[in-house]
C-alpha angles and dihedrals in degrees: 000000000000090000091051091051092051091048092053091049091050091051092050091050091050093050092049092052091051099046098039108108115241123223117251112255112266120227113248133213087252092066111114114262121240121224123219128186119210112248103216093188091061097037133084124210119178133181111196116202113194123222114243141159132090093306097035090142089068092058135069131230113252123236105202121184132181115236093199125042137135139184149161133231126196121187143155112258113243095010105044093212133117085054141149139190131201121180133178128191124190104234095212091056093067110114141170110254106173117123094218087077123075120231093257089050091050090052090055093046092049091049089053090047090057099039103035110019116034101010095203094189087067099030109027099174140045107208135189123189121179121228100181138009123201123192130207123209110288119251122196093342093310125114125209110215137179115207118200119193153124119286115198113198129160090356094304125109121207134171113247136175120221121196115205143168112229129198131175127205124169108320094336131096121196126194124182134175146100140246140174133239132187115241091209092054088067098039091245113160122226126237118227143191139194091042092307097309089114113049139162111260123238098246116077124194120216118199122184141181105180127186120195128183125215113252 
């Protein structure tokens, strides 16, 4: 009887070990990192400057986009982190793109962007370098990430945090999101109109939809 009892217990233990679900292997920090290059032609990067001042209602918000930018993303497949992001924007490539402005008006705005706002002769590049990347639990194949890093604009470097939603499909990576920066934090001057009664506000909104290809 004792032998029969031991045999039954052994069979139960064996069945439990076979039917118990096993956890999926978790990516480790030793997994090789993948490298992605930002595809500027398939990406959109917008800086929205809001109209302010006493007669703000007479002005229009500005939609400024860079025509030349590049960058590199490295990440761990399946886990994202460890990860890093470096991005460079040519300051003299920033241009007004909103349709509410005529072409002559855009030429004036772009001239002020160069001469008053970004001053590319002194500060030719806008650069972002990540220092840390945090990842939320994935949902439906999409990762929520928070990218901390140093943004250098107009010769001033400040720490910023950028929230983004990241997806990967085939050899492409897509990151979309938005964040805000203070114009005054970077000593960036504001353009104005109507003798200063319409003026760009301090807070700028950055909206991005970046596509990068593995390479």
